[in-house]
C-alpha positions as CSV (number, residue, x, y, z in Angstrom):
1,X,-0.3,0.0,-0.1
2,X,2.5,2.5,0.8
3,X,3.8,2.4,-3.0
4,X,0.3,3.5,-4.0
5,X,0.5,6.4,-1.5
6,X,4.0,7.3,-3.1
7,X,3.3,7.0,-6.3
8,X,0.0,9.5,-5.4
9,X,2.5,11.8,-3.9
10,X,5.1,11.8,-7.1
11,X,2.1,12.3,-9.2
12,X,1.0,15.3,-7.1
13,X,4.5,16.9,-7.2
14,X,4.7,16.4,-11.0
15,X,1.1,18.0,-11.8
16,X,2.6,21.1,-9.8
17,X,4.9,21.1,-13.0
18,X,2.5,21.1,-15.2
19,X,2.0,24.5,-17.1
20,X,-2.0,24.7,-17.3
21,X,-3.8,26.9,-20.0
22,X,-5.7,30.0,-18.7
23,X,-9.5,30.4,-18.9
24,X,-9.7,32.0,-22.0
25,X,-7.1,29.7,-24.0
26,X,-9.7,27.0,-22.9
27,X,-12.3,28.3,-24.3
28,X,-10.5,29.5,-27.7
29,X,-9.5,25.6,-28.2
30,X,-12.3,24.5,-27.0
31,X,-14.5,26.5,-29.7
32,X,-11.7,25.6,-32.5
33,X,-12.4,21.9,-31.8
34,X,-15.9,22.2,-32.1
35,X,-15.3,24.3,-35.1
36,X,-13.2,22.4,-37.1
37,X,-14.9,18.9,-36.2
38,X,-18.1,20.7,-37.8
39,X,-16.6,21.5,-40.6
40,X,-15.1,18.4,-41.0
41,X,-18.6,16.8,-40.7
42,X,-20.0,19.0,-43.5
43,X,-17.1,18.5,-45.7
44,X,-17.6,14.7,-45.4
45,X,-21.3,14.9,-45.7
46,X,-20.7,16.8,-49.1
47,X,-18.6,14.1,-50.1
48,X,-20.9,11.5,-48.8
49,X,-23.8,12.9,-50.7
50,X,-22.1,13.1,-54.0
51,X,-20.3,10.0,-53.8
52,X,-23.7,8.2,-53.2
53,X,-25.5,10.1,-55.8
54,X,-22.7,9.3,-58.2
55,X,-22.4,5.7,-57.5
56,X,-26.4,5.3,-57.5
57,X,-26.0,7.1,-61.1
58,X,-23.3,4.6,-62.1
59,X,-25.5,1.6,-60.9
């Protein structure tokens, strides 16, 4: 059990060295991820639509 407690202490010490993002950075990065996800979904949806129409015309 002492190894586990030492592990938790070491982990806590390492987390103090982490450079955490500010609230503004977190909001901006979250918005960026959402925007890129939406754009990717639209791109793939349009590609799928035209690919499906092309295949159905071919068959």
